ZADOVO-804481 format. One record per residue (C-alpha): residue number from 1; residue in one letter; x, y, z. Coordinates in nm, 4 decimals, decimal comma, always signed. Each point is the difference from the previous one (the first is absolute). Example, Ala and Ser with C-alpha at 12.3 -4.5 7.8 and 13.67 -1.06 7.14 Angstrom:
// ZADOVO-804481
NODE   lumvo   dogu         px         py         pz
NODE       1      A    +1,2300    -0,4500    +0,7800
NODE       2      S    +0,1370    +0,3440    -0,0660
// end
This chain:
// ZADOVO-804481
NODE   lumvo   dogu         px         py         pz
NODE       1      X    +9,6502    -7,0830   -11,7036
NODE       2      X    -0,0895    -0,0977    -0,3575
NODE       3      X    +0,0051    -0,3575    -0,1362
NODE       4      X    +0,1303    -0,0977    -0,3435
NODE       5      X    -0,2501    -0,0938    -0,2502
NODE       6      X    +0,0822    -0,3339    -0,1424
NODE       7      X    +0,0614    +0,0062    -0,3649
NODE       8      X    -0,1262    -0,2626    -0,2463
NODE       9      X    +0,2890    -0,1284    -0,2195
NODE      10      X    -0,1164    -0,1922    -0,3044
NODE      11      X    +0,1536    -0,3473    -0,0374
NODE      12      X    +0,0227    -0,1602    -0,3342
NODE      13      X    -0,0496    -0,3681    +0,0227
NODE      14      X    +0,1416    -0,2208    -0,2545
NODE      15      X    -0,1707    -0,3334    -0,0733
NODE      16      X    +0,2226    -0,2986    +0,0658
NODE      17      X    +0,1659    -0,1379    -0,3021
NODE      18      X    -0,1620    -0,3260    -0,1179
NODE      19      X    +0,2208    -0,2978    +0,0389
NODE      20      X    +0,1221    -0,1507    -0,3195
NODE      21      X    -0,1779    -0,3113    -0,1013
NODE      22      X    +0,1649    -0,3223    +0,0942
NODE      23      X    +0,1367    -0,1762    -0,3047
NODE      24      X    -0,1029    -0,3656    -0,0058
NODE      25      X    +0,2836    -0,2495    +0,0513
NODE      26      X    -0,0957    -0,1776    -0,3166
NODE      27      X    +0,0723    +0,3225    -0,1947
NODE      28      X    +0,3369    +0,0255    +0,1660
NODE      29      X    +0,0911    -0,3639    -0,0993
NODE      30      X    -0,1079    +0,0750    -0,3581
NODE      31      X    +0,2200    +0,3017    -0,0110
NODE      32      X    +0,2912    -0,1978    +0,1336
NODE      33      X    -0,0523    -0,2694    -0,2622
NODE      34      X    +0,0056    +0,2733    -0,2713
NODE      35      X    +0,3194    +0,1482    +0,1403
NODE      36      X    +0,1905    -0,3378    +0,0026
NODE      37      X    -0,1605    -0,1601    -0,2856
NODE      38      X    +0,3325    -0,0027    -0,2020
NODE      39      X    +0,2048    -0,1797    +0,2679
NODE      40      X    -0,2933    -0,2422    +0,0750
NODE      41      X    -0,0213    -0,0888    -0,3725
NODE      42      X    +0,3690    -0,0578    -0,0133
NODE      43      X    -0,0047    -0,2098    +0,3122
NODE      44      X    -0,2708    -0,2133    -0,1466
NODE      45      X    +0,1903    -0,0582    -0,3255
NODE      46      X    +0,3159    -0,1016    +0,1877
NODE      47      X    -0,1915    -0,2240    +0,2321
NODE      48      X    -0,1679    -0,1728    -0,2935
NODE      49      X    +0,3351    -0,0525    -0,1668
NODE      50      X    +0,1532    -0,1393    +0,3184
NODE      51      X    -0,2851    -0,2342    +0,0405
NODE      52      X    +0,0270    -0,1384    -0,3478
NODE      53      X    +0,3693    -0,0491    +0,0431
NODE      54      X    -0,0400    -0,1605    +0,3399
NODE      55      X    -0,2761    -0,2419    -0,0993
NODE      56      X    +0,1855    -0,1108    -0,3198
NODE      57      X    +0,3114    -0,0658    +0,2029
NODE      58      X    -0,2060    -0,1990    +0,2580
NODE      59      X    -0,1512    -0,2104    -0,2725
NODE      60      X    +0,3427    -0,0652    -0,1574
NODE      61      X    +0,1398    -0,0961    +0,3382
NODE      62      X    -0,2850    -0,2247    +0,0744
NODE      63      X    +0,0618    -0,1759    -0,3293
NODE      64      X    +0,3705    -0,0533    +0,0973
NODE      65      X    -0,1094    -0,1386    +0,3365
NODE      66      X    -0,2216    -0,2523    -0,1787
NODE      67      X    +0,2935    -0,1162    -0,2085
NODE      68      X    +0,2145    -0,0358    +0,3001
NODE      69      X    -0,2610    -0,2205    +0,1717
NODE      70      X    -0,0638    -0,2042    -0,3086
NODE      71      X    +0,3688    -0,0866    -0,0587
NODE      72      X    +0,0799    -0,0401    +0,3680
NODE      73      X    +0,2675    +0,2771    -0,0193
NODE      74      X    -0,1160    +0,2038    +0,2974
NODE      75      X    +0,3216    +0,1031    +0,1911
NODE      76      X    +0,2384    -0,1610    -0,2411
NODE      77      X    -0,0228    +0,2188    -0,3129
NODE      78      X    +0,3741    -0,0009    -0,0536
NODE      79      X    +0,0490    -0,3690    -0,0204
NODE      80      X    +0,0614    -0,1630    -0,3424
NODE      81      X    -0,3491    -0,1536    -0,0069
NODE      82      X    -0,1670    +0,3370    +0,0434
NODE      83      X    +0,2390    +0,2312    -0,1850
NODE      84      X    -0,2504    +0,0765    -0,2673
NODE      85      X    -0,2066    +0,1832    +0,2583
NODE      86      X    +0,2870    +0,2112    +0,1279
NODE      87      X    -0,0571    +0,2949    -0,2388
NODE      88      X    -0,3884    +0,0167    +0,0311
NODE      89      X    +0,0432    -0,0086    +0,3915
NODE      90      X    +0,2679    +0,2732    -0,0134
NODE      91      X    -0,1932    +0,2226    -0,2244
NODE      92      X    -0,3278    -0,0510    +0,2020
NODE      93      X    +0,1887    +0,0774    +0,3267
NODE      94      X    +0,1662    +0,3054    -0,1503
NODE      95      X    -0,3335    +0,1438    -0,1229
NODE      96      X    -0,1619    -0,0756    +0,3274
NODE      97      X    +0,2605    +0,1964    +0,1893
NODE      98      X    -0,0365    +0,2884    -0,2440
NODE      99      X    -0,3739    +0,0116    +0,0662
NODE     100      X    +0,0558    -0,0196    +0,3729
NODE     101      X    +0,2467    +0,3015    -0,0242
NODE     102      X    -0,2667    +0,1937    -0,1923
NODE     103      X    -0,2566    -0,0843    +0,2717
NODE     104      X    +0,2578    +0,1311    +0,2616
NODE     105      X    +0,0002    +0,3362    -0,1936
NODE     106      X    -0,3730    +0,0365    +0,0206
NODE     107      X    -0,0101    +0,1544    +0,3541
NODE     108      X    +0,2911    +0,2296    -0,0819
NODE     109      X    -0,1754    +0,1294    -0,3096
NODE     110      X    -0,3264    +0,0507    +0,1753
NODE     111      X    +0,1602    +0,1866    +0,2833
NODE     112      X    +0,2116    +0,2125    -0,2287
NODE     113      X    -0,2610    +0,0778    -0,2676
NODE     114      X    -0,3346    -0,0122    +0,1844
NODE     115      X    +0,0789    +0,0823    +0,3616
NODE     116      X    +0,2901    +0,2518    -0,0044
NODE     117      X    -0,1368    +0,2486    -0,2584
NODE     118      X    -0,3566    +0,0180    +0,1595
NODE     119      X    +0,0951    +0,2795    +0,2354
NODE     120      X    +0,3458    +0,0951    -0,1084
NODE     121      X    -0,1219    +0,1147    -0,3440
NODE     122      X    -0,2747    +0,2029    +0,1489
NODE     123      X    +0,2392    +0,1837    +0,2372
NODE     124      X    +0,2669    +0,0259    -0,2740
NODE     125      X    -0,2438    +0,1669    -0,2517
NODE     126      X    -0,1963    +0,1992    +0,2675
NODE     127      X    -0,3354    -0,1522    -0,1078
NODE     128      X    -0,0571    -0,1048    +0,3524
NODE     129      X    -0,0910    +0,3661    +0,0828
NODE     130      X    -0,2787    -0,0052    -0,2450
NODE     131      X    -0,1283    -0,3397    +0,1024
NODE     132      X    +0,0039    +0,0501    +0,3685
NODE     133      X    -0,1348    +0,3549    +0,0057
NODE     134      X    -0,3241    -0,1022    -0,1708
NODE     135      X    -0,2942    -0,1569    +0,1818
NODE     136      X    +0,1872    -0,3354    +0,0263
NODE     137      X    +0,1882    -0,0450    +0,3245
NODE     138      X    +0,3481    -0,1531    -0,0335
NODE     139      X    -0,0882    -0,3275    +0,1703
NODE     140      X    -0,2963    -0,0610    -0,2451
NODE     141      X    +0,2244    +0,0923    -0,2987
NODE     142      X    +0,2666    -0,2557    +0,1164
NODE     143      X    -0,2540    -0,2628    +0,0687
NODE     144      X    -0,1559    +0,0161    -0,3495
NODE     145      X    +0,3418    -0,0241    -0,1574
NODE     146      X    +0,0952    -0,2852    +0,2251
NODE     147      X    -0,3128    -0,1887    -0,0971
NODE     148      X    +0,1072    +0,0315    -0,3606
NODE     149      X    +0,3727    -0,0545    +0,0047
NODE     150      X    -0,0075    -0,2199    +0,3190
NODE     151      X    -0,2585    -0,2155    -0,1541
NODE     152      X    +0,2174    -0,0247    -0,3156
NODE     153      X    +0,3003    -0,0949    +0,2091
NODE     154      X    -0,2000    -0,2642    +0,1879
NODE     155      X    -0,1293    -0,1490    -0,3227
NODE     156      X    +0,3412    -0,0104    -0,1520
NODE     157      X    +0,1500    -0,1601    +0,3068
NODE     158      X    -0,2761    -0,2639    +0,0222
NODE     159      X    +0,0378    -0,0865    -0,3712
NODE     160      X    +0,3872    -0,0200    +0,0310
NODE     161      X    -0,0261    -0,2207    +0,3066
NODE     162      X    -0,2214    -0,2414    -0,1849
NODE     163      X    +0,2345    -0,0082    -0,2946
NODE     164      X    +0,2875    -0,0593    +0,2292
NODE     165      X    -0,1700    -0,2736    +0,1771
NODE     166      X    -0,0846    -0,1798    -0,3331
NODE     167      X    +0,3663    +0,0414    -0,1178
NODE     168      X    +0,1359    -0,1431    +0,3363
NODE     169      X    -0,2445    -0,2939    -0,0096
NODE     170      X    +0,1116    -0,0710    -0,3613
NODE     171      X    +0,3793    +0,0264    +0,0660
NODE     172      X    +0,0259    -0,2146    +0,3161
NODE     173      X    +0,1344    -0,2417    +0,0940
NODE     174      X    +0,1235    -0,1634    -0,3185
NODE     175      X    +0,1509    +0,3067    -0,1775
NODE     176      X    +0,1696    +0,1655    +0,2894
NODE     177      X    +0,1096    -0,3220    +0,1633
NODE     178      X    +0,1497    +0,0667    +0,3423
NODE     179      X    -0,1565    +0,3524    +0,0162
NODE     180      X    -0,2600    +0,0962    +0,2480
NODE     181      X    -0,3033    +0,2192    -0,0026
NODE     182      X    +0,1728    +0,1811    +0,2960
NODE     183      X    +0,2805    +0,1245    -0,2186
NODE     184      X    -0,0017    +0,3801    -0,0389
NODE     185      X    -0,0903    +0,0085    -0,3706
NODE     186      X    -0,3109    -0,2201    -0,0131
NODE     187      X    -0,1092    +0,0902    +0,3551
NODE     188      X    -0,0304    +0,3778    -0,0682
NODE     189      X    -0,1443    -0,0623    -0,3541
NODE     190      X    -0,3260    -0,1722    +0,0828
NODE     191      X    -0,2965    -0,0305    +0,2355
NODE     192      X    -0,1045    +0,2443    +0,2753
NODE     193      X    +0,3479    +0,1280    +0,0417
NODE     194      X    +0,0067    +0,1458    -0,3609
NODE     195      X    -0,3554    +0,1478    +0,0305
NODE     196      X    +0,0777    +0,1594    +0,3266
NODE     197      X    +0,3388    +0,1277    -0,1158
NODE     198      X    -0,1792    +0,1816    -0,2865
NODE     199      X    -0,2322    +0,1796    +0,2383
NODE     200      X    +0,2876    +0,0759    +0,2348
NODE     201      X    +0,2079    +0,1539    -0,2693
NODE     202      X    -0,3013    +0,2098    -0,1162
NODE     203      X    -0,0525    +0,1272    +0,3556
NODE     204      X    +0,3676    +0,0690    +0,0397
NODE     205      X    -0,0065    +0,2084    -0,3239
NODE     206      X    -0,3045    +0,2031    +0,1071
NODE     207      X    +0,1715    +0,0902    +0,3412
NODE     208      X    +0,3314    +0,0694    -0,1644
NODE     209      X    -0,1626    +0,2325    -0,2542
NODE     210      X    -0,1925    +0,1914    +0,2728
NODE     211      X    +0,3351    +0,0537    +0,1912
NODE     212      X    +0,2428    +0,0626    -0,2828
NODE     213      X    -0,2313    +0,2047    -0,2312
NODE     214      X    +0,2189    -0,0724    -0,2999
NODE     215      X    -0,0943    -0,2743    -0,2408
NODE     216      X    +0,3379    -0,1311    -0,1147
NODE     217      X    +0,1592    -0,0071    +0,3489
NODE     218      X    -0,3165    -0,1607    +0,1362
NODE     219      X    +0,0223    -0,2715    -0,2573
NODE     220      X    +0,3576    -0,0677    +0,0847
NODE     221      X    -0,0632    -0,0129    +0,3746
NODE     222      X    -0,2912    -0,2274    -0,0528
NODE     223      X    +0,2098    -0,2468    -0,1910
NODE     224      X    +0,2726    +0,0043    +0,2530
NODE     225      X    -0,2471    -0,0244    +0,2857
NODE     226      X    -0,1830    -0,2919    -0,1593
NODE     227      X    +0,3332    -0,1843    -0,0497
NODE     228      X    +0,0941    +0,0564    +0,3587
NODE     229      X    -0,3370    -0,1319    +0,1287
NODE     230      X    +0,0256    -0,3030    -0,2185
NODE     231      X    +0,3503    -0,0841    +0,1315
NODE     232      X    -0,1145    +0,0487    +0,3549
NODE     233      X    -0,3207    -0,2053    -0,0285
NODE     234      X    +0,1866    -0,2730    -0,1894
NODE     235      X    +0,2390    -0,0246    +0,2994
NODE     236      X    -0,2689    +0,0127    +0,2609
NODE     237      X    -0,2356    -0,2523    -0,1472
NODE     238      X    +0,1964    -0,2934    +0,1506
NODE     239      X    -0,1580    +0,0941    +0,3375
NODE     240      X    -0,3567    +0,0206    -0,1339
NODE     241      X    -0,0528    -0,3766    +0,0541
NODE     242      X    +0,1306    -0,2384    +0,2713
NODE     243      X    +0,3465    -0,1366    -0,0884
NODE     244      X    +0,0015    -0,3798    -0,0057
NODE     245      X    +0,2745    -0,2303    +0,1161
NODE     246      X    +0,0827    -0,3487    -0,1020
NODE     247      X    +0,2792    -0,2472    +0,0657
NODE     248      X    +0,0488    -0,2052    -0,3193
NODE     249      X    +0,2077    -0,3036    +0,0482
NODE     250      X    +0,2130    +0,0356    -0,3220
NODE     251      X    +0,0583    +0,3729    -0,0253
NODE     252      X    -0,2050    +0,2340    -0,2276
NODE     253      X    -0,3386    -0,1489    -0,0599
NODE     254      X    -0,2478    +0,2652    -0,1027
NODE     255      X    -0,2296    +0,0163    -0,3030
NODE     256      X    +0,0907    +0,2484    -0,2814
NODE     257      X    -0,2919    +0,2203    +0,0971
NODE     258      X    +0,1189    +0,0452    +0,3675
NODE     259      X    +0,1961    +0,3032    +0,1087
NODE     260      X    +0,3251    -0,0939    +0,1836
NODE     261      X    +0,0749    +0,2807    +0,2569
NODE     262      X    +0,2926    -0,1700    +0,1850
NODE     263      X    +0,1723    -0,3306    +0,0089
NODE     264      X    +0,2640    -0,1517    +0,2122
NODE     265      X    +0,0308    -0,2409    +0,2972
NODE     266      X    -0,1383    -0,0022    +0,3578
NODE     267      X    +0,2849    -0,1053    +0,2377
NODE     268      X    -0,0474    -0,2246    +0,3041
NODE     269      X    -0,0029    +0,3060    +0,2316
NODE     270      X    -0,2820    +0,1656    -0,1939
NODE     271      X    +0,1977    +0,2569    -0,2096
NODE     272      X    -0,0818    +0,0600    -0,3611
NODE     273      X    +0,3173    -0,0130    -0,2169
NODE     274      X    +0,0009    +0,1028    -0,3678
NODE     275      X    +0,1786    -0,2333    -0,2331
NODE     276      X    +0,2625    +0,2664    -0,0775
NODE     277      X    +0,1010    +0,0054    +0,3606
NODE     278      X    +0,0578    -0,3670    +0,0271
NODE     279      X    +0,3805    -0,0988    +0,0160
NODE     280      X    +0,1705    -0,1487    -0,2949
NODE     281      X    -0,0281    -0,3383    +0,1445
NODE     282      X    -0,3737    +0,0289    -0,0126
NODE     283      X    -0,2856    +0,0905    +0,2393
NODE     284      X    -0,0170    -0,1757    +0,3314
NODE     285      X    -0,1041    -0,3623    -0,0337
NODE     286      X    -0,2823    +0,0251    +0,2616
NODE     287      X    -0,1580    +0,3047    -0,1720
NODE     288      X    -0,3298    -0,0131    -0,1916
NODE     289      X    -0,0649    +0,1643    -0,3395
NODE     290      X    -0,2308    +0,3008    +0,0318
NODE     291      X    -0,2043    +0,1839    -0,2618
NODE     292      X    -0,1986    +0,3171    +0,0682
NODE     293      X    -0,2422    +0,0756    -0,2716
NODE     294      X    -0,3452    +0,1067    -0,1284
NODE     295      X    -0,2070    -0,2686    -0,1596
NODE     296      X    -0,1691    +0,0406    -0,3418
NODE     297      X    -0,3360    -0,0008    +0,1882
NODE     298      X    +0,1024    +0,3266    +0,1634
NODE     299      X    +0,0393    +0,1850    -0,3262
NODE     300      X    -0,3524    +0,1342    -0,0457
NODE     301      X    -0,0599    +0,0847    +0,3634
NODE     302      X    +0,3251    +0,1978    -0,0165
NODE     303      X    -0,1252    +0,1664    -0,3196
NODE     304      X    -0,3317    +0,1060    +0,1598
NODE     305      X    +0,1665    +0,1172    +0,3197
NODE     306      X    +0,2537    +0,2172    -0,1799
NODE     307      X    -0,2716    +0,1241    -0,2388
NODE     308      X    -0,2146    +0,1078    +0,2983
NODE     309      X    +0,2956    +0,1826    +0,1467
NODE     310      X    +0,0628    +0,1840    -0,3201
NODE     311      X    -0,3618    +0,0990    -0,0370
NODE     312      X    +0,0041    +0,1409    +0,3558
NODE     313      X    +0,3137    +0,1862    -0,0802
NODE     314      X    -0,1548    +0,1423    -0,3119
NODE     315      X    -0,3036    +0,1217    +0,1927
NODE     316      X    +0,2266    +0,1726    +0,2408
NODE     317      X    +0,1949    +0,1726    -0,2797
NODE     318      X    -0,3379    +0,1219    -0,1547
NODE     319      X    -0,1061    +0,1332    +0,3339
NODE     320      X    +0,3240    +0,1931    +0,0211
NODE     321      X    -0,0677    +0,1446    -0,3498
NODE     322      X    -0,3453    +0,1236    +0,1193
NODE     323      X    +0,1542    +0,1582    +0,2982
NODE     324      X    +0,2757    +0,1532    -0,2203
NODE     325      X    -0,2323    +0,1776    -0,2438
NODE     326      X    -0,2128    +0,1274    +0,3074
NODE     327      X    +0,3089    +0,1600    +0,1452
NODE     328      X    +0,1567    +0,1333    -0,3230
NODE     329      X    -0,0553    +0,3586    -0,0915
NODE     330      X    -0,1234    +0,1063    -0,3382
// end
């Protein structure tokens, strides 16, 4: 019985391919700055113009406030003795509201022009295939662009919040007599809420762009989504601070800066009865006047609480955007 002689088969060994060098993160950030330099320059110019307009309006409003205090016309501009100040007060109030509306538009523009196109434009033009098949992983690519555009959005939001705070301080309480910082227009146009809203709109735009993959539809959905979130948070904010209750002896007795949530009477059996439900003859004689409200001292705690919630929501949206690009196919 013969045994087979083993044969030697030559094997060609290929040396392992060298791993591509890791690109420093600083270089990725510089590349992102060059890619977005046009929109960053335009944003800087618009922010400078808005700042000049807001600061000038605040100075004019402060001058009107001084005139009201000097003449003793605070709260009674439309009386005969103070009629000469009616036009300056009206013009200052109108300009102040225009600036506040412009500040309300800042988060919308940031989300639509900085956030939504970030990934949607890459998908739409197909440039994501080139960027993500190089030696740069998707997550590092997105991180570098978020550092640039997210940093710009944070800066814009912070500056807008400071401008809104300056305007709000200059306009109250003499100009908008009877108005409150809790009103929807000034509340959403200053302080931590405006800064956080800008970051939230940017994060919403980034996530929308990663899901829609078309720039114009992503911009539209970002605008609608931000509007919906603003309405929802404006409605929910009344529960962000404890609601106070008082029993004024002569009806409504709150300061102009307080936020009245509900008023009516408390009957002898402990039921709360709105004024509209009282009979034509009047509310029960043994009832007590009741006001449910937020005091002026709760304004800034409410602002900071809502701002923190919005920042947390923005972080969740950005985390979802990271997960989205990780799962998306080229």
